[in-house]
C-alpha positions as CSV (number, residue, x, y, z in Angstrom):
1,M,15.5,10.2,-0.4
2,N,12.6,12.5,0.4
3,I,13.3,12.3,4.1
4,T,16.9,13.3,3.4
5,W,15.8,16.3,1.4
6,W,13.3,17.3,4.2
7,L,16.1,17.1,6.9
8,K,18.2,19.4,4.7
9,G,15.5,22.0,5.0
10,K,14.1,21.6,1.5
11,V,10.3,21.8,1.0
12,L,8.7,18.6,-0.3
13,Q,6.2,18.8,-3.1
14,P,2.7,17.3,-2.4
15,I,3.6,14.3,-4.6
16,D,6.8,13.7,-2.7
17,I,4.9,13.9,0.6
18,I,2.5,11.2,-0.6
19,L,5.3,9.0,-1.9
20,T,7.2,9.4,1.4
21,C,4.2,8.4,3.5
22,L,3.4,5.6,1.1
23,G,6.9,4.2,1.1
24,S,7.2,4.4,4.9
25,V,4.0,2.6,5.6
26,R,4.8,-0.1,2.9
27,I,8.1,-0.8,4.6
28,I,6.2,-1.4,7.9
29,L,3.6,-3.5,6.1
30,L,6.3,-5.7,4.5
31,I,8.0,-6.2,7.9
32,M,4.6,-7.2,9.4
33,Y,4.0,-9.8,6.6
34,L,7.4,-11.3,7.0
35,F,6.8,-11.5,10.7
36,L,3.4,-13.2,10.1
37,A,5.0,-15.7,7.7
38,S,7.8,-16.6,10.1
39,V,5.5,-17.2,13.2
40,V,2.5,-18.5,11.4
41,E,2.4,-21.7,13.5
42,K,2.4,-19.7,16.8
43,L,-0.4,-17.5,15.4
44,I,-2.5,-20.5,14.6
45,Y,-2.0,-21.6,18.2
46,M,-2.9,-18.1,19.5
47,V,-6.2,-18.1,17.6
48,G,-7.5,-20.6,20.1
49,H,-5.5,-19.8,23.2
50,S,-4.8,-16.1,23.4
51,K,-6.8,-12.9,23.1
52,N,-3.7,-11.0,21.9
53,I,-4.3,-12.3,18.4
54,S,-7.1,-9.7,17.9
55,S,-4.6,-6.9,18.7
56,I,-2.1,-8.3,16.2
57,I,-4.8,-8.5,13.4
58,A,-6.0,-5.0,14.2
59,A,-2.5,-3.6,13.9
60,V,-1.8,-5.3,10.6
61,L,-5.2,-4.2,9.2
62,F,-4.6,-0.6,10.3
63,V,-1.2,-0.5,8.5
64,A,-2.7,-2.3,5.4
65,F,-5.7,0.1,5.3
66,C,-3.3,3.1,5.5
67,S,-1.3,1.7,2.6
68,L,-4.3,1.2,0.5
69,W,-5.8,4.7,1.3
70,W,-2.5,6.5,0.6
71,G,-2.0,4.6,-2.6
72,T,-5.6,5.7,-3.6
73,I,-4.7,9.3,-2.7
74,L,-1.7,9.0,-5.0
75,G,-3.9,7.8,-7.8
76,A,-6.5,10.5,-7.2
77,F,-3.7,13.1,-7.2
78,Y,-2.5,11.9,-10.6
79,C,-6.1,12.0,-11.9
80,V,-6.8,15.5,-10.7
81,K,-3.5,17.0,-11.8
82,I,-3.4,15.3,-15.2
83,T,-7.0,15.4,-16.5
84,T,-8.5,18.5,-18.0
85,Y,-12.2,18.2,-17.3
86,K,-14.0,21.6,-17.3
87,N,-16.4,20.8,-14.5
88,Q,-16.5,23.7,-12.0
89,I,-16.1,21.4,-8.9
90,F,-13.3,19.5,-10.6
91,M,-11.5,22.7,-11.5
92,K,-11.7,23.9,-7.9
93,L,-10.4,20.6,-6.7
94,K,-7.5,20.9,-9.2
95,M,-6.5,24.3,-7.8
96,N,-6.7,23.2,-4.1
97,I,-5.6,19.6,-4.1
98,S,-2.0,20.4,-3.2
99,D,-3.1,22.1,0.0
100,M,-5.5,19.2,0.7
101,V,-2.9,16.5,0.5
102,P,-1.8,16.6,4.2
103,W,-5.4,16.6,5.4
104,M,-6.2,13.8,3.1
105,L,-3.4,11.7,4.5
106,I,-4.4,12.4,8.1
107,G,-8.1,11.9,7.4
108,S,-7.5,8.5,5.7
109,M,-5.2,7.4,8.6
110,I,-8.1,8.2,11.0
111,I,-10.5,6.2,8.8
112,S,-8.1,3.3,8.7
113,F,-7.8,3.3,12.5
114,L,-11.6,3.4,12.9
115,S,-12.0,0.6,10.3
116,S,-9.5,-1.7,12.1
117,L,-10.8,-0.9,15.6
118,P,-13.7,-3.4,15.6
119,C,-11.1,-6.3,15.5
120,L,-10.5,-5.7,19.1
121,W,-13.9,-6.7,20.3
122,S,-16.0,-8.3,17.5
123,T,-13.7,-10.9,16.0
124,F,-13.0,-13.3,18.9
125,Y,-15.2,-14.7,21.6
126,M,-14.2,-16.5,24.8
127,K,-15.6,-19.9,25.7
128,F,-14.7,-22.2,28.6
129,S,-14.2,-25.8,27.8
130,S,-16.2,-28.4,29.8
131,N,-13.0,-30.2,30.6
132,N,-11.1,-27.1,31.8
133,V,-13.2,-24.2,33.3
134,T,-10.1,-22.2,34.3
135,R,-8.5,-21.8,30.8
136,P,-10.8,-20.3,28.2
137,Q,-10.7,-21.0,24.5
138,Y,-10.8,-18.1,22.0
139,H,-12.9,-18.8,18.9
140,A,-12.6,-16.5,15.8
141,K,-15.6,-15.0,14.1
142,Y,-14.3,-15.4,10.6
143,L,-17.3,-13.8,8.9
144,N,-16.7,-10.7,11.1
145,L,-13.0,-10.6,10.0
146,V,-14.0,-10.9,6.4
147,F,-16.6,-8.1,6.8
148,I,-14.1,-5.7,8.5
149,N,-11.5,-6.4,5.8
150,F,-14.1,-5.8,3.1
151,T,-15.5,-2.5,4.5
152,G,-11.9,-1.3,5.1
153,T,-10.8,-1.9,1.5
154,I,-13.9,-1.5,-0.7
155,I,-14.2,2.4,-0.3
156,P,-10.6,3.2,-1.4
157,L,-10.9,0.6,-4.2
158,F,-14.1,2.3,-5.5
159,I,-12.4,5.7,-5.4
160,F,-9.3,4.4,-7.2
161,C,-11.5,2.7,-9.9
162,V,-13.2,6.0,-10.5
163,S,-9.9,7.9,-10.7
164,T,-8.5,5.3,-13.1
165,Y,-11.5,5.6,-15.4
166,L,-11.4,9.4,-15.4
167,L,-7.7,9.4,-16.2
168,I,-7.9,6.9,-19.0
169,A,-10.9,8.6,-20.5
170,S,-9.1,12.0,-20.4
171,V,-5.9,10.6,-22.0
172,V,-7.9,8.8,-24.7
173,K,-9.8,11.9,-25.6
174,H,-6.7,14.1,-25.8
175,T,-4.8,11.5,-27.8
176,K,-7.5,11.8,-30.4
177,N,-7.2,15.6,-30.3
178,M,-3.4,15.3,-30.9
179,K,-4.2,14.7,-34.6
180,D,-5.4,18.3,-34.7
181,N,-2.4,19.5,-32.8
182,S,-4.6,20.6,-29.9
183,G,-3.9,17.9,-27.4
184,F,-0.9,16.8,-25.3
185,S,2.6,17.0,-26.6
186,K,4.5,13.7,-27.0
187,P,6.5,14.1,-23.7
188,Q,3.2,15.0,-21.9
189,L,1.5,12.0,-23.4
190,E,4.3,9.7,-22.3
191,A,4.1,11.0,-18.7
192,H,0.3,10.4,-18.7
193,I,0.7,6.9,-20.1
194,N,3.2,6.2,-17.3
195,A,0.6,7.4,-14.8
196,I,-2.0,5.1,-16.3
197,I,0.4,2.2,-16.1
198,N,1.0,2.9,-12.4
199,M,-2.7,3.1,-11.7
200,V,-3.7,0.0,-13.7
201,S,-0.9,-2.0,-12.1
202,F,-1.9,-0.7,-8.7
203,L,-5.5,-1.8,-9.4
204,F,-4.3,-5.3,-10.5
205,L,-2.1,-5.7,-7.4
206,Y,-4.9,-4.2,-5.2
207,L,-7.2,-7.0,-6.4
208,I,-4.5,-9.6,-5.6
209,F,-4.1,-8.1,-2.1
210,F,-7.9,-8.1,-1.6
211,L,-8.3,-11.8,-2.6
212,S,-5.2,-12.9,-0.6
213,S,-6.4,-11.2,2.6
214,L,-9.8,-13.0,2.4
215,L,-8.1,-16.3,1.7
216,M,-5.7,-15.9,4.6
217,F,-8.6,-15.9,7.0
218,L,-9.7,-19.1,5.4
219,G,-6.2,-20.5,6.0
220,F,-6.5,-19.6,9.7
221,Y,-9.9,-21.4,9.8
222,M,-8.4,-24.5,8.2
223,K,-5.2,-24.1,10.3
224,D,-3.1,-24.7,7.1
225,V,0.4,-23.2,7.6
226,N,1.5,-23.5,3.9
227,F,-1.7,-21.9,2.7
228,I,-1.3,-19.0,5.1
229,S,2.3,-18.5,4.0
230,L,1.2,-18.5,0.4
231,C,-1.3,-15.8,1.2
232,C,1.4,-13.7,2.8
233,I,3.4,-13.9,-0.4
234,G,0.3,-12.6,-2.3
235,L,-0.2,-9.8,0.3
236,S,3.5,-8.8,0.0
237,S,3.3,-8.5,-3.8
238,Y,1.1,-5.5,-3.5
239,P,3.3,-3.1,-1.5
240,S,6.6,-4.4,-3.0
241,L,5.9,-4.7,-6.8
242,H,3.9,-1.5,-7.0
243,S,6.6,0.4,-5.2
244,I,9.1,-0.9,-7.8
245,L,6.9,0.3,-10.6
246,L,6.6,3.7,-9.0
247,I,10.4,4.0,-8.9
248,V,10.9,2.7,-12.5
249,N,8.3,5.3,-13.8
250,N,9.6,8.2,-11.7
251,A,12.7,9.9,-13.2
252,K,13.9,11.4,-9.9
253,L,13.4,8.2,-7.9
254,K,15.1,6.2,-10.6
255,R,18.2,8.5,-10.6
256,S,18.3,8.3,-6.8
257,I,18.2,4.5,-6.7
258,L,20.8,4.3,-9.4
259,S,23.2,6.7,-7.6
260,A,22.6,4.9,-4.3
261,S,23.4,1.6,-6.0
262,Q,26.6,3.0,-7.5
263,V,27.8,4.3,-4.1
264,F,26.9,1.0,-2.5
265,L,28.7,-1.1,-5.1
266,A,31.7,1.2,-5.0
267,N,31.9,0.9,-1.2
268,M,31.6,-2.9,-1.4
269,F,34.4,-3.0,-4.0
270,S,36.7,-0.9,-1.9
271,I,36.0,-3.1,1.2
272,W,36.8,-6.2,-1.0
273,R,40.0,-4.7,-2.2
274,S,41.1,-3.7,1.3
275,K,40.4,-7.3,2.6
276,K,42.3,-8.8,-0.3
277,A,45.3,-6.5,0.2
278,S,45.3,-7.3,3.9
279,V,45.4,-11.1,3.1
280,V,48.2,-10.6,0.7
Protein backbone atom coordinates (compact mmCIF):
# COMPACT_ATOMS: atom_id res chain seq x y z
CA MET A 1 0.00 0.00 0.00
CA ASN A 2 2.75 2.44 0.95
CA ILE A 3 4.74 1.65 -2.20
CA THR A 4 1.62 2.39 -4.28
CA TRP A 5 1.23 5.73 -2.53
CA TRP A 6 4.91 6.51 -3.12
CA LEU A 7 4.66 5.64 -6.84
CA LYS A 8 1.72 8.05 -7.10
CA GLY A 9 4.02 10.85 -5.95
CA LYS A 10 2.71 11.13 -2.41
CA VAL A 11 5.15 11.74 0.43
CA LEU A 12 5.39 8.94 2.97
CA GLN A 13 5.44 9.79 6.66
CA PRO A 14 8.39 8.45 8.73
CA ILE A 15 6.21 5.76 10.30
CA ASP A 16 5.10 4.63 6.82
CA ILE A 17 8.74 4.47 5.67
CA ILE A 18 9.61 2.25 8.63
CA LEU A 19 6.59 -0.01 8.03
CA THR A 20 7.38 -0.27 4.31
CA CYS A 21 11.00 -1.29 4.94
CA LEU A 22 9.95 -3.66 7.73
CA GLY A 23 7.24 -5.29 5.62
CA SER A 24 9.56 -5.72 2.64
CA VAL A 25 12.38 -7.32 4.62
CA ARG A 26 9.96 -9.61 6.44
CA ILE A 27 8.55 -10.89 3.14
CA ILE A 28 12.12 -11.73 2.07
CA LEU A 29 12.82 -13.34 5.45
CA LEU A 30 9.71 -15.55 5.28
CA ILE A 31 10.65 -16.68 1.77
CA MET A 32 14.12 -17.59 3.06
CA TYR A 33 12.70 -19.59 5.97
CA LEU A 34 10.32 -21.45 3.65
CA PHE A 35 13.29 -22.21 1.40
CA LEU A 36 15.36 -23.48 4.35
CA ALA A 37 12.50 -25.69 5.53
CA SER A 38 12.03 -27.18 2.04
CA VAL A 39 15.70 -28.01 1.41
CA VAL A 40 16.77 -28.82 4.96
CA GLU A 41 18.16 -32.26 4.02
CA LYS A 42 20.35 -30.72 1.30
CA LEU A 43 21.55 -28.08 3.77
CA ILE A 44 22.59 -30.76 6.26
CA TYR A 45 24.58 -32.42 3.49
CA MET A 46 26.13 -29.07 2.50
CA VAL A 47 27.36 -28.48 6.06
CA GLY A 48 29.88 -31.24 5.55
CA HIS A 49 30.56 -31.05 1.81
CA SER A 50 30.23 -27.47 0.57
CA LYS A 51 31.65 -24.12 1.59
CA ASN A 52 28.62 -22.35 0.08
CA ILE A 53 26.64 -23.05 3.25
CA SER A 54 28.48 -20.19 4.99
CA SER A 55 27.23 -17.75 2.32
CA ILE A 56 23.65 -18.98 2.75
CA ILE A 57 23.80 -18.58 6.54
CA ALA A 58 25.37 -15.12 6.21
CA ALA A 59 22.59 -13.99 3.82
CA VAL A 60 19.83 -15.30 6.11
CA LEU A 61 21.40 -13.68 9.19
CA PHE A 62 21.80 -10.37 7.35
CA VAL A 63 18.09 -10.25 6.45
CA ALA A 64 17.10 -11.45 9.95
CA PHE A 65 19.27 -8.79 11.63
CA CYS A 66 17.78 -6.09 9.37
CA SER A 67 14.29 -7.24 10.34
CA LEU A 68 15.15 -7.12 14.04
CA TRP A 69 16.82 -3.71 13.81
CA TRP A 70 13.99 -2.15 11.80
CA GLY A 71 11.44 -3.57 14.23
CA THR A 72 13.48 -2.01 17.03
CA ILE A 73 13.50 1.35 15.19
CA LEU A 74 9.71 1.11 14.95
CA GLY A 75 9.49 0.53 18.71
CA ALA A 76 11.91 3.38 19.44
CA PHE A 77 9.90 5.68 17.15
CA TYR A 78 6.70 4.83 19.06
CA CYS A 79 8.49 5.47 22.35
CA VAL A 80 9.95 8.86 21.39
CA LYS A 81 6.76 10.14 19.75
CA ILE A 82 4.37 9.03 22.48
CA THR A 83 6.24 9.59 25.73
CA THR A 84 6.47 13.05 27.31
CA TYR A 85 9.70 13.01 29.29
CA LYS A 86 11.09 16.49 29.96
CA ASN A 87 14.75 15.53 29.59
CA GLN A 88 16.54 17.98 27.27
CA ILE A 89 18.24 15.27 25.21
CA PHE A 90 14.95 13.38 24.92
CA MET A 91 13.09 16.51 23.80
CA LYS A 92 15.72 17.20 21.14
CA LEU A 93 15.44 13.61 19.95
CA LYS A 94 11.64 13.98 19.82
CA MET A 95 11.95 17.01 17.54
CA ASN A 96 14.48 15.44 15.15
CA ILE A 97 13.60 11.75 15.05
CA SER A 98 11.47 12.08 11.89
CA ASP A 99 14.48 13.41 9.97
CA MET A 100 16.67 10.72 11.53
CA VAL A 101 14.52 7.76 10.39
CA PRO A 102 16.17 7.23 6.94
CA TRP A 103 19.65 7.41 8.47
CA MET A 104 18.65 5.04 11.26
CA LEU A 105 17.39 2.52 8.69
CA ILE A 106 20.55 2.79 6.57
CA GLY A 107 22.84 2.68 9.61
CA SER A 108 21.15 -0.40 11.06
CA MET A 109 21.39 -2.12 7.65
CA ILE A 110 25.15 -1.48 7.63
CA ILE A 111 25.41 -2.83 11.19
CA SER A 112 23.44 -5.94 10.15
CA PHE A 113 25.76 -6.50 7.20
CA LEU A 114 28.88 -6.17 9.37
CA SER A 115 27.36 -8.45 12.03
CA SER A 116 26.67 -11.24 9.51
CA LEU A 117 29.95 -10.87 7.61
CA PRO A 118 32.05 -13.05 10.00
CA CYS A 119 29.96 -16.05 8.89
CA LEU A 120 31.93 -16.10 5.65
CA TRP A 121 35.26 -16.96 7.26
CA SER A 122 34.89 -17.90 10.93
CA THR A 123 32.11 -20.49 11.03
CA PHE A 124 33.43 -23.34 8.87
CA TYR A 125 36.86 -24.86 8.51
CA MET A 126 38.17 -27.21 5.84
CA LYS A 127 39.70 -30.56 6.75
CA PHE A 128 40.89 -33.33 4.43
CA SER A 129 39.90 -36.87 5.26
CA SER A 130 42.61 -39.48 5.62
CA ASN A 131 40.69 -41.67 3.16
CA ASN A 132 40.24 -38.96 0.52
CA VAL A 133 42.84 -36.19 0.33
CA THR A 134 41.27 -34.65 -2.79
CA ARG A 135 37.81 -33.87 -1.37
CA PRO A 136 37.78 -31.75 1.79
CA GLN A 137 35.23 -31.96 4.59
CA TYR A 138 33.74 -28.72 5.95
CA HIS A 139 33.18 -28.70 9.69
CA ALA A 140 31.00 -26.09 11.36
CA LYS A 141 32.15 -24.05 14.35
CA TYR A 142 28.79 -24.02 16.07
CA LEU A 143 29.94 -21.90 19.00
CA ASN A 144 31.03 -19.22 16.53
CA LEU A 145 27.62 -19.35 14.85
CA VAL A 146 25.89 -18.97 18.22
CA PHE A 147 28.19 -16.06 19.13
CA ILE A 148 27.57 -14.25 15.81
CA ASN A 149 23.82 -14.71 16.19
CA PHE A 150 23.95 -13.53 19.81
CA THR A 151 25.98 -10.38 19.09
CA GLY A 152 23.75 -9.51 16.14
CA THR A 153 20.51 -9.77 18.14
CA ILE A 154 21.37 -8.68 21.69
CA ILE A 155 21.94 -4.95 20.95
CA PRO A 156 18.58 -4.32 19.21
CA LEU A 157 16.91 -6.46 21.90
CA PHE A 158 18.41 -4.26 24.64
CA ILE A 159 17.35 -1.05 22.87
CA PHE A 160 13.84 -2.41 22.40
CA CYS A 161 13.56 -3.43 26.06
CA VAL A 162 14.56 0.09 27.13
CA SER A 163 12.03 1.64 24.70
CA THR A 164 9.27 -0.66 25.96
CA TYR A 165 10.02 0.18 29.59
CA LEU A 166 10.03 3.94 28.93
CA LEU A 167 6.77 3.76 27.00
CA ILE A 168 4.96 1.66 29.62
CA ALA A 169 6.25 3.86 32.45
CA SER A 170 5.07 7.01 30.65
CA VAL A 171 1.59 5.64 29.90
CA VAL A 172 1.15 4.38 33.49
CA LYS A 173 2.17 7.81 34.82
CA HIS A 174 -0.24 9.69 32.57
CA THR A 175 -3.05 7.22 33.25
CA LYS A 176 -2.82 8.19 36.89
CA ASN A 177 -2.86 11.86 35.89
CA MET A 178 -6.09 11.32 33.95
CA LYS A 179 -7.92 11.30 37.27
CA ASP A 180 -7.03 14.99 37.54
CA ASN A 181 -7.97 15.66 33.87
CA SER A 182 -4.37 16.52 33.06
CA GLY A 183 -3.28 13.41 31.20
CA PHE A 184 -4.15 11.73 27.94
CA SER A 185 -7.66 11.82 26.52
CA LYS A 186 -9.41 8.46 26.08
CA PRO A 187 -8.64 8.15 22.32
CA GLN A 188 -5.00 9.04 22.98
CA LEU A 189 -4.80 6.48 25.75
CA GLU A 190 -6.26 3.78 23.49
CA ALA A 191 -3.66 4.59 20.81
CA HIS A 192 -0.87 4.38 23.37
CA ILE A 193 -2.17 1.10 24.76
CA ASN A 194 -2.16 -0.29 21.19
CA ALA A 195 1.46 0.82 20.87
CA ILE A 196 2.30 -1.01 24.12
CA ILE A 197 0.53 -4.16 22.86
CA ASN A 198 2.59 -3.99 19.66
CA MET A 199 5.83 -3.58 21.55
CA VAL A 200 5.15 -6.27 24.17
CA SER A 201 4.04 -8.74 21.50
CA PHE A 202 7.14 -7.88 19.47
CA LEU A 203 9.30 -8.52 22.55
CA PHE A 204 7.63 -11.90 23.15
CA LEU A 205 8.05 -12.96 19.51
CA TYR A 206 11.60 -11.58 19.52
CA LEU A 207 12.48 -13.96 22.37
CA ILE A 208 10.90 -16.89 20.48
CA PHE A 209 12.97 -15.95 17.42
CA PHE A 210 16.14 -15.69 19.50
CA LEU A 211 15.62 -19.10 21.12
CA SER A 212 14.63 -20.77 17.82
CA SER A 213 17.71 -19.42 16.03
CA LEU A 214 20.00 -20.86 18.70
CA LEU A 215 18.21 -24.21 18.70
CA MET A 216 18.37 -24.41 14.89
CA PHE A 217 22.17 -24.48 15.05
CA LEU A 218 21.81 -27.33 17.55
CA GLY A 219 19.57 -29.09 15.03
CA PHE A 220 22.26 -28.81 12.35
CA TYR A 221 24.77 -30.21 14.83
CA MET A 222 22.48 -33.20 15.53
CA LYS A 223 21.54 -33.44 11.81
CA ASP A 224 17.86 -33.70 12.82
CA VAL A 225 15.60 -32.68 9.90
CA ASN A 226 12.37 -32.53 11.94
CA PHE A 227 13.96 -30.45 14.69
CA ILE A 228 15.33 -27.93 12.17
CA SER A 229 11.94 -27.68 10.46
CA LEU A 230 10.31 -27.02 13.84
CA CYS A 231 12.85 -24.26 14.51
CA CYS A 232 12.01 -22.71 11.12
CA ILE A 233 8.36 -22.54 12.21
CA GLY A 234 9.45 -20.75 15.39
CA LEU A 235 11.59 -18.35 13.37
CA SER A 236 8.72 -17.64 10.96
CA SER A 237 6.32 -16.79 13.79
CA TYR A 238 8.23 -13.59 14.57
CA PRO A 239 7.96 -11.78 11.19
CA SER A 240 4.49 -13.14 10.35
CA LEU A 241 2.53 -12.84 13.61
CA HIS A 242 3.94 -9.44 14.56
CA SER A 243 3.11 -8.10 11.10
CA ILE A 244 -0.49 -9.26 11.56
CA LEU A 245 -0.66 -7.46 14.91
CA LEU A 246 0.70 -4.29 13.31
CA ILE A 247 -2.03 -4.40 10.67
CA VAL A 248 -4.79 -5.10 13.21
CA ASN A 249 -3.72 -2.17 15.42
CA ASN A 250 -3.18 0.29 12.53
CA ALA A 251 -6.43 1.83 11.25
CA LYS A 252 -5.04 2.78 7.82
CA LEU A 253 -3.47 -0.64 7.22
CA LYS A 254 -6.62 -2.36 8.44
CA ARG A 255 -8.80 -0.39 6.02
CA SER A 256 -6.41 -1.14 3.18
CA ILE A 257 -6.31 -4.88 3.81
CA LEU A 258 -10.12 -5.00 4.10
CA SER A 259 -10.61 -3.07 0.84
CA ALA A 260 -8.04 -5.25 -0.91
CA SER A 261 -9.83 -8.37 0.37
CA GLN A 262 -13.17 -7.08 -0.89
CA VAL A 263 -11.73 -6.41 -4.35
CA PHE A 264 -10.09 -9.85 -4.42
CA LEU A 265 -13.30 -11.64 -3.35
CA ALA A 266 -15.36 -9.66 -5.85
CA ASN A 267 -12.98 -10.61 -8.67
CA MET A 268 -12.99 -14.26 -7.61
CA PHE A 269 -16.81 -14.24 -7.52
CA SER A 270 -17.06 -12.67 -11.00
CA ILE A 271 -14.60 -15.27 -12.38
CA TRP A 272 -16.64 -18.06 -10.79
CA ARG A 273 -19.87 -16.67 -12.27
CA SER A 274 -18.34 -16.35 -15.74
CA LYS A 275 -17.04 -19.93 -15.62
CA LYS A 276 -20.42 -21.18 -14.44
CA ALA A 277 -22.19 -19.28 -17.22
CA SER A 278 -19.81 -20.68 -19.85
CA VAL A 279 -20.46 -24.23 -18.63
CA VAL A 280 -24.22 -23.68 -18.83
